[in-house]
C-alpha positions as CSV (number, residue, x, y, z in Angstrom):
1,X,98.6,109.2,99.9
2,X,100.3,106.6,97.7
3,X,103.2,104.2,97.8
4,X,105.6,107.0,97.1
5,X,104.2,109.4,99.8
6,X,106.7,110.0,102.6
7,X,105.3,109.6,106.1
8,X,106.7,112.3,108.4
9,X,105.2,111.2,111.6
10,X,102.8,108.7,113.3
11,X,100.3,109.1,116.0
12,X,100.3,105.8,117.9
13,X,97.4,104.7,120.2
14,X,98.6,101.4,121.6
15,X,96.6,98.5,123.1
16,X,93.1,99.9,122.9
17,X,90.5,97.6,124.3
18,X,87.4,97.6,122.3
19,X,84.2,95.9,123.5
20,X,81.4,94.7,121.2
21,X,82.8,96.0,117.9
22,X,81.0,95.0,114.7
23,X,82.2,91.5,113.6
24,X,80.1,91.5,110.4
25,X,82.2,93.5,108.0
26,X,80.2,92.9,104.8
27,X,77.3,90.7,103.4
28,X,79.9,88.0,102.7
29,X,82.6,88.3,105.4
30,X,82.9,88.4,109.2
31,X,85.5,88.0,111.9
32,X,86.9,91.5,111.9
33,X,85.6,95.0,111.3
34,X,86.1,96.4,107.8
35,X,88.9,98.9,107.2
36,X,86.4,101.4,106.0
37,X,85.0,101.5,109.5
38,X,88.5,102.5,110.9
39,X,88.9,105.1,108.2
40,X,85.5,106.5,109.2
41,X,86.8,106.7,112.8
42,X,89.8,108.6,111.5
43,X,87.6,111.2,109.7
44,X,85.3,111.5,112.7
45,X,88.3,112.1,115.0
46,X,89.6,114.7,112.5
47,X,86.2,116.5,112.6
48,X,86.2,116.6,116.4
49,X,89.6,118.3,116.4
50,X,88.0,121.4,114.8
51,X,91.4,123.0,114.4
52,X,92.3,122.5,118.0
53,X,95.6,120.9,117.0
54,X,97.7,121.7,113.9
55,X,97.7,118.2,112.3
56,X,96.0,116.3,109.4
57,X,95.5,112.6,109.1
58,X,96.8,110.9,105.9
59,X,96.1,107.2,106.7
60,X,95.5,104.6,109.3
61,X,97.0,101.2,110.2
62,X,95.6,98.6,112.5
63,X,97.5,96.0,114.6
64,X,95.4,93.4,116.3
65,X,96.8,91.9,119.5
66,X,93.9,89.8,120.6
67,X,90.3,89.1,119.4
68,X,87.3,87.2,120.8
69,X,84.4,86.9,118.4
70,X,81.2,86.4,120.3
71,X,80.0,83.1,118.8
72,X,78.7,79.9,120.3
73,X,81.2,77.2,121.1
74,X,81.2,73.5,120.3
75,X,80.5,71.7,117.1
76,X,81.5,72.6,113.5
77,X,78.7,75.1,112.9
78,X,78.8,78.3,115.0
79,X,76.3,81.1,115.5
80,X,76.6,84.6,116.9
81,X,75.6,85.2,120.5
82,X,72.5,87.4,120.3
83,X,70.9,89.6,122.9
84,X,67.3,88.9,123.8
85,X,65.1,92.1,123.5
86,X,62.4,92.8,126.1
87,X,58.9,91.5,125.2
88,X,56.4,93.8,123.6
89,X,53.6,95.7,125.3
90,X,51.2,92.8,124.5
91,X,53.7,90.2,125.9
92,X,54.7,88.9,122.6
93,X,58.4,88.1,121.8
94,X,60.3,90.9,120.1
95,X,62.0,90.3,116.8
96,X,65.7,89.5,117.0
97,X,68.1,91.4,114.6
98,X,71.2,89.3,114.2
99,X,74.3,91.3,115.2
100,X,77.9,90.0,115.2
101,X,80.1,91.3,118.0
102,X,83.8,90.9,118.7
103,X,86.1,92.1,121.6
104,X,89.4,93.4,120.4
105,X,92.7,94.8,121.6
106,X,94.1,97.0,118.9
107,X,97.0,99.4,118.3
108,X,95.9,102.2,115.9
109,X,98.6,104.0,113.9
110,X,97.7,107.2,112.2
111,X,99.9,108.9,109.5
112,X,99.9,112.6,110.3
113,X,101.4,115.8,109.0
114,X,101.1,119.5,110.0
115,X,102.6,122.0,112.4
116,X,102.4,119.6,115.4
117,X,105.5,117.9,114.0
118,X,107.7,121.0,114.6
119,X,106.4,121.4,118.2
120,X,108.4,120.4,121.3
121,X,108.2,116.8,122.7
122,X,106.0,118.1,125.5
123,X,103.5,119.7,123.1
124,X,103.4,116.6,120.9
125,X,102.8,114.3,123.9
126,X,100.0,116.6,125.2
127,X,98.4,116.4,121.7
128,X,98.7,112.6,121.7
129,X,97.1,112.3,125.1
130,X,94.3,114.7,124.2
131,X,93.5,112.8,121.0
132,X,93.5,109.5,122.9
133,X,91.1,110.9,125.4
134,X,88.8,112.2,122.6
135,X,88.9,108.8,120.9
136,X,88.0,107.1,124.2
137,X,84.6,108.9,124.0
138,X,83.9,107.6,120.5
139,X,82.8,104.3,118.9
140,X,85.4,102.2,117.2
141,X,83.7,100.1,114.5
142,X,80.6,100.2,116.6
143,X,82.4,99.1,119.8
144,X,83.0,100.9,123.1
145,X,86.5,101.9,124.2
146,X,87.4,100.6,127.7
147,X,89.5,102.7,130.1
148,X,93.2,102.9,129.2
149,X,95.5,100.7,131.2
150,X,98.4,102.2,133.1
151,X,102.1,101.8,132.1
152,X,104.4,103.1,129.4
153,X,103.3,100.4,126.9
154,X,99.8,101.9,126.9
155,X,100.7,105.6,126.6
156,X,99.8,107.3,123.3
157,X,102.7,108.9,121.4
158,X,103.6,111.0,118.3
159,X,106.6,109.6,116.6
160,X,108.4,112.0,114.3
161,X,110.8,110.4,111.8
162,X,114.3,111.7,111.2
163,X,115.0,113.3,107.8
164,X,117.8,110.8,107.2
165,X,116.4,107.6,105.6
166,X,118.7,105.3,107.6
167,X,117.8,106.9,110.9
168,X,114.1,106.9,110.1
169,X,114.3,103.2,109.2
170,X,116.0,102.5,112.6
171,X,113.2,104.4,114.4
172,X,110.5,102.3,112.5
173,X,112.3,99.1,113.4
174,X,112.1,100.1,117.1
175,X,108.3,100.7,116.7
176,X,107.8,97.4,115.1
177,X,109.1,95.6,118.2
178,X,106.7,97.4,120.4
179,X,103.8,96.2,118.4
180,X,104.6,92.6,119.0
181,X,102.9,90.2,119.7
182,X,100.3,91.2,117.1
183,X,99.3,91.1,113.5
184,X,98.9,93.9,111.0
185,X,96.3,93.7,108.2
186,X,97.6,94.6,104.7
187,X,96.2,94.4,101.2
188,X,97.1,91.7,98.8
189,X,95.4,92.6,95.6
190,X,98.5,91.2,93.8
191,X,97.7,87.7,95.0
192,X,94.2,88.0,93.7
193,X,95.5,88.9,90.3
194,X,98.1,86.1,90.3
195,X,95.5,83.5,91.3
196,X,93.1,84.7,88.6
197,X,95.9,84.3,86.0
198,X,96.6,80.8,87.3
199,X,92.9,79.7,87.1
200,X,92.5,81.1,83.6
201,X,95.5,79.0,82.4
202,X,93.2,75.9,82.9
203,X,89.8,77.5,82.9
204,X,89.3,80.3,80.4
205,X,86.0,81.4,81.9
206,X,87.3,81.9,85.4
207,X,86.4,85.2,87.0
208,X,87.8,87.4,89.8
209,X,85.1,85.9,92.1
210,X,86.4,82.4,91.4
211,X,89.9,83.6,92.3
212,X,88.6,85.3,95.4
213,X,86.8,82.1,96.6
214,X,89.8,80.0,95.7
215,X,92.1,82.2,97.9
216,X,89.6,82.3,100.8
217,X,89.9,78.5,101.4
218,X,92.5,75.8,101.9
219,X,93.0,73.9,98.7
220,X,94.6,70.5,99.4
221,X,96.1,68.5,96.5
222,X,97.7,65.1,96.5
223,X,100.9,64.1,94.6
224,X,102.4,60.7,94.2
225,X,106.0,60.5,95.4
226,X,108.0,57.7,94.1
227,X,111.2,56.3,95.5
228,X,113.4,54.4,93.0
229,X,115.8,51.6,93.7
230,X,119.3,52.9,93.2
231,X,120.5,49.5,91.7
232,X,117.6,48.6,89.3
233,X,115.9,51.9,88.8
234,X,112.6,50.4,89.5
235,X,110.0,52.0,91.7
236,X,110.7,50.8,95.2
237,X,108.0,52.8,97.1
238,X,105.0,55.0,96.3
239,X,103.4,57.4,98.8
240,X,100.7,60.1,98.7
241,X,101.9,63.6,99.7
242,X,99.3,66.2,100.5
243,X,100.0,69.9,100.1
244,X,98.0,73.1,100.2
245,X,98.5,76.3,98.3
246,X,98.3,78.8,101.2
247,X,100.8,81.7,100.8
248,X,100.3,83.2,104.3
249,X,97.4,84.1,106.6
250,X,95.1,85.3,103.8
251,X,91.6,86.5,104.5
252,X,88.7,87.8,102.3
253,X,88.0,91.4,103.1
254,X,85.7,94.2,101.9
255,X,87.6,97.1,100.4
256,X,84.8,99.7,99.7
257,X,81.9,100.1,97.4
258,X,81.2,100.1,93.7
259,X,78.4,102.1,92.0
260,X,75.2,100.4,90.9
261,X,73.6,103.6,89.5
262,X,74.4,107.1,88.3
263,X,75.0,109.9,90.8
264,X,71.6,111.4,91.7
265,X,71.4,115.1,92.6
266,X,70.9,115.9,96.3
267,X,67.3,115.6,97.5
268,X,66.0,113.6,94.5
269,X,66.0,110.2,96.2
270,X,63.3,109.6,98.7
271,X,64.1,108.6,102.2
272,X,67.9,109.3,101.8
273,X,69.6,110.1,105.1
274,X,71.2,113.3,103.8
275,X,69.2,115.6,101.5
276,X,72.1,117.9,100.8
277,X,74.6,115.3,99.4
278,X,74.4,113.6,96.0
279,X,73.2,110.0,96.2
280,X,74.3,106.8,94.5
281,X,73.3,103.2,95.0
282,X,76.4,101.0,95.6
283,X,77.4,97.4,96.4
284,X,80.4,96.0,98.4
285,X,83.8,95.4,96.7
286,X,86.0,92.6,97.9
287,X,89.6,91.7,97.8
288,X,92.2,89.7,99.7
289,X,94.0,90.8,102.9
290,X,96.9,89.3,104.8
291,X,97.6,89.3,108.5
292,X,101.4,89.5,109.1
293,X,103.6,90.2,112.0
294,X,104.6,93.9,112.2
295,X,108.4,93.0,112.2
296,X,107.9,92.1,108.5
297,X,106.9,95.6,107.6
298,X,109.7,97.6,106.0
299,X,108.1,101.1,106.1
300,X,105.1,102.9,107.6
301,X,103.7,103.2,104.0
302,X,103.2,99.4,104.0
303,X,101.0,99.6,107.1
304,X,98.7,102.5,106.4
305,X,95.4,102.4,104.6
306,X,93.9,105.4,102.8
307,X,90.8,106.2,100.8
308,X,90.8,106.3,97.0
309,X,87.6,107.5,95.2
310,X,87.0,107.6,91.5
311,X,83.5,109.0,91.0
312,X,83.6,108.6,87.2
313,X,84.5,104.9,87.4
314,X,82.1,104.5,90.3
315,X,84.7,103.1,92.7
316,X,84.9,104.2,96.4
317,X,87.5,102.0,98.1
318,X,90.2,101.8,100.6
319,X,93.8,100.9,99.6
320,X,97.0,99.8,101.2
321,X,100.4,99.8,99.4
322,X,102.1,96.8,101.1
323,X,102.3,94.9,97.8
324,X,103.6,97.9,95.9
325,X,106.7,98.0,98.2
326,X,107.6,94.3,97.7
327,X,110.6,93.3,95.7
328,X,110.3,92.4,92.9
329,X,107.2,94.5,92.2
330,X,104.1,92.4,91.9
331,X,101.1,92.8,89.5
332,X,98.0,94.4,91.0
333,X,94.4,93.8,90.0
334,X,92.8,96.8,88.5
335,X,89.3,95.9,89.7
336,X,88.2,94.1,92.9
337,X,85.6,91.4,93.1
């Protein structure tokens, strides 16, 4: 899908409680699972359907209602709470493999198409419940799905949008209110490109990594504010004003993988997990994401993430078209960090 792709319907699985999901999203980031993990969930769920229902997934959006990263409390430095493995046969202490865990309450929103859209309301609701029950037996970013709570707010639903744009926009506005309180994760590649341009205006050798690190932190700068005497024009008062350059709730995120080698034929690389699929060594790609309240979204396209693979360029990444729908249109970065 792309920014211009029309979303005909959404499958909404509200307020899923996930226990012990993976909090380490990449070698350089932590605090929330990577979006590639949720797209993997979408593809795994699609394979489990095996043609049982006439629908296809086009993308996935995530709204987080609450999170509790399992880290130690107190002090400036924190560490993950780790499980202690049983001792070995000889009584020696077993090695500890560091694992980051996080408890989450999420609403998952799938963009769907297919024959299910033309079915009756009862058939669509039965499909939504069946898919929710199937997902409850799966892992979500490595975490376990807890039993669904009772009440209309926790019931899965397939929302079919009206063909009239005005009516479809009204339906989406109603959905946005149901997702509050919460925050949706969207891509802000445009801010990365803008910050890189700003850095290069004063530092010609600045790289995309410099811009990524600059956006990942609070940069406080001081300015001198002078108050002039209205009669004499002389400086009456000077004070220091501190400001930061944050443009929202920005976070560094992994967005896929970049190739480190050529594509090797299947079975030619020793110890590969799959001997029937071509193999390639890759490294993580990084960009900038933004957490924003769902009521700021103007369309389903701004919420959904989708896969975008370019084997020739060696890029396998996830994308989101929130920035493409902003007015005025913003510049995007052709390559991630």
